[in-house]
N, C-alpha and C positions, 0 to 999 in steps of 0.2 A: 530268756529267764523264766523259771517256773516257780513263781511265788506261791501258787496254790499248793504245790507239792511240799514246799518248805513249811507253809502254815499247817498243813495236815500233819506232818512229822512232829512239829512242835506241840500241837494239840494232843497227839497220842502220847508223846513222851511225858507231857505233864500229867497224864492220867494214869501212868504206870507207876506203882510204888516200888521201892526197892524190894520189899517183901514178896511182891508178885513174881520177881525174877530171881529170888534166892539171895539177895544182897542184904547186908545189915544196914539199917537206917541210921543208927547212931543217935546219941542224945542231943547233939547240937545241930542237927540237920534243919535247914531253913526252908527247904522246898519240899513239896509233897511228892512230886514226880521224880523222874530220873534226871541226873545231871548229864550234860552232853558227854562228859568223859566216860560215864558209866555206860551209856548207850553205845558209844563208839567202841568200847572194849567188848561189849556183848555182841556187837555186829561184826567185829573184826575189821573195822575201818579206822582211819585216823580222825582225830578230833577236828582237824582243819578241814577235812573233806565233809564231815557232818555239818560244820558251820556253813560251808558253801551250799550244801543242800538246803539247809533251813533258811538261808538267805536268798534262795532262788537263783544262785549263781552257777548252777550246773545244768547245762542244756539237756543232756540225755544220759542219765545214770544207767549203769548196766543192770541187766536183769538179776545177776548174781548179788549185787549190792542191795537191790530192792528185796530180794528173797531173804537176805541176812537181816535186814532191818525189820521185815515183817515177822520173822521168827523171834527176834530180840524183843519186839514190842508186843508179842503174843497177839497179833491181830486176828480178828475173826475172818471168816472166808469173805464176807462182804467188804470188810476194811482192806483186806489184802487185794481184792479185785480193784477197789478204788485206788489204792496206792499204785498199782501197775498201770491203771488208766491214766493217772496223772503223770507218771514217769514216761509214758510212751510218746512217740512222735505224734503230732496232731494233724494228720491229713484230714481234709474235709470229708465227712462221712455223709452218705445219702440220708436225708431226713426220713424218718418213718412215715409211712402213709397214714392219713387220718381215717381212712375208710375201713370198715369191717366187712369181711366177705358175707354176702347174703346168706350163705349156708350156715355160717356161725350164728347169725342173728336168729335164723329159724330154729337152730338147735337149742339155744338158751330159752327161746320162747316155749319150747316143748317141755322144759324143766319146770313143772308146775309145783313141785314139792320142796324145792330148795331155791334160795336166792342165787342169782348168777349175774355177773357183770364183767364187762371188758373195758380195761383202761389202757392208755398208752404210757410212755415213760414219764410224761409230765403229770400223770394222774388225772388227765382229762378223761371223763366218762364217755365212752363211745357207744356202748350198747348195754342193755339191761333187760331183765324180765319183770313180770308183774310183781313177784314176791320180793324182789330187790327193791322195787319202788315202795312197797309197803314197809319194808324193814328200815329204810333210810328216808324218813319223811323230808320232803323238800329237796332231795338231792337229784333224783333221776329226771333230768330234763336236758334238752340239747344245749351244748356249751358248758355243762357243769364240770367242775373240777373238784376232786375229793380233798385236796389240800385246802382250797378255799373253804369248802364246806366244814372241814374240821377246825380251822383256825378262825375264820371270819364270821361264820354264822353262829359259832359257839353253841352247838346243840348239846342238850343235856342227855344225849343218847347213850354215851359210853360210860359204863361203870368204871372202866380203867382208862379214863380220859388221858392222863399224863403219858401212859404207855403208848396210846394211840398217836398222840402228838409227836413223841420222840420217833416212833416208827415212820411217821409221815415225813418228817424232816430227814431221817436217815435214808429213805428211799429217794427223795429229791436230791440229796447230796451225792448219792451213788449215780444218779442220772446225769449230774453235771460233769462227772468224769467221763462218762460214755458218750455224751452228746454236748461237748464243750462249745460247738459252733451253732447251737440252737437258740436263736434270739427269742423265741416264744418262751422257752424255759427260763432264760435270763430275765425276761420281763415278769414272769410269774414270781420268781424269787424276789425281785425288787418290790412287787406289789405286796407280797406277804410281809416283807421286812418293814415296809412303811406302815402297814395297818395292824400288825400284830406284834406286841412287845414280846410275847412268849415265843413266837417264831424267831424273832431277832436273837433272843438269848440262846435258843437251841441251835440256831444256824451258826452262831459264833463259836459254839463248842465243837463244830465239825463232826457231828454225830453221823455215823454211817451204819445203816441197817438194811437188811433185805429179809423181810418176813415172808416166807413162802407157806408156812403152815402154823397152826396153833389154835388158840381159843380166843374168841372175842365175846365180851360180856356187855350186854345192853340193858338199859332201863327204858323200855319201849313204852310210848304213851298209850298203846292199845293193849298189849299183853303183859306189860310189867317186866320183871326180871327174866332175862333170856341169855343163855350161854350157847354159842354155836362154834363148832370147829370150822376152820377155813383152810382151803388149799388153793394155792395160786400157781398157775402154770404159764410159762413163756410160750406164746403161740409161734409156730414155725414160720419161716420165710423172712426173718430179720426185720419184721415190722416194728418191733419194740412193744407190741401189744401183749397184754397179759389177761388171762381168764381167771377170775376169782369165784370160787364156789363156797357156800356156807351150808353146813348141815348139822343137825342135832345128834347128840348121843341117842342111839336107838332105845326105844322103850321107856323113856323117862319123861319128866315134866316139860323139858325143853322141846321134845318132839311134839307133845300135845299143844304147847304154846305156839309153835311154828305152824301147826295144822290149823289152829284157831286164826292165826294171822292170815294164812292163805285163804280161809273161808271168808274172812272180813274183806280182804282185797278183791275177791271175786264178786 
């Protein structure tokens, strides 16, 4: 039985309005999201089969059905990936190694002008450079985890705190589909659920996100307001490790603030 797949389908169905998919809502509509009958028609499947999917009573739905549901629900690429991860058979996967290659550590150490960090799929921090340590006060130490930092230490670091929290939950939700047999990830989710009400709320909504680039805005205790672009890359070799780099817009106040932070950290 695949209860997680069913719960994810229900959560996404409840978030899609009829107007999102070109349907009339009607004046007497009692639910905000799509009815099962509406989603079944959009996906080209029977209502009975959708009920079985949402109740976790279908062991291995076909890829074509998942594709139809992803299209009908207008899933993002990250949500679509998560849907297929949940629907796929669950062979035990080799756990990603926690070690970072020495050459990579040396490489990011040489990046003196931009913050650089390496995380694994649990958001455990594996390696960082000096400027990353300066940018994220109190984070960069052995055994640190970005999700714990964001939710449990409650730093006043982020100008867009709610967006950061949703993205953190979304990344962990995506990881649970890819690494369903990882007990350390399960323990982390449990810990955050116990100690953070905001995490519990967001986790219950089954948010799925994968932010690989964009802008992060900080209110830093040393340099004040700071906006940095970020790029995140999957490292090769199937390790599950990701390299995250942050950099300022060239020639502006943010570049000068980051230069000041680099001088301060040195």
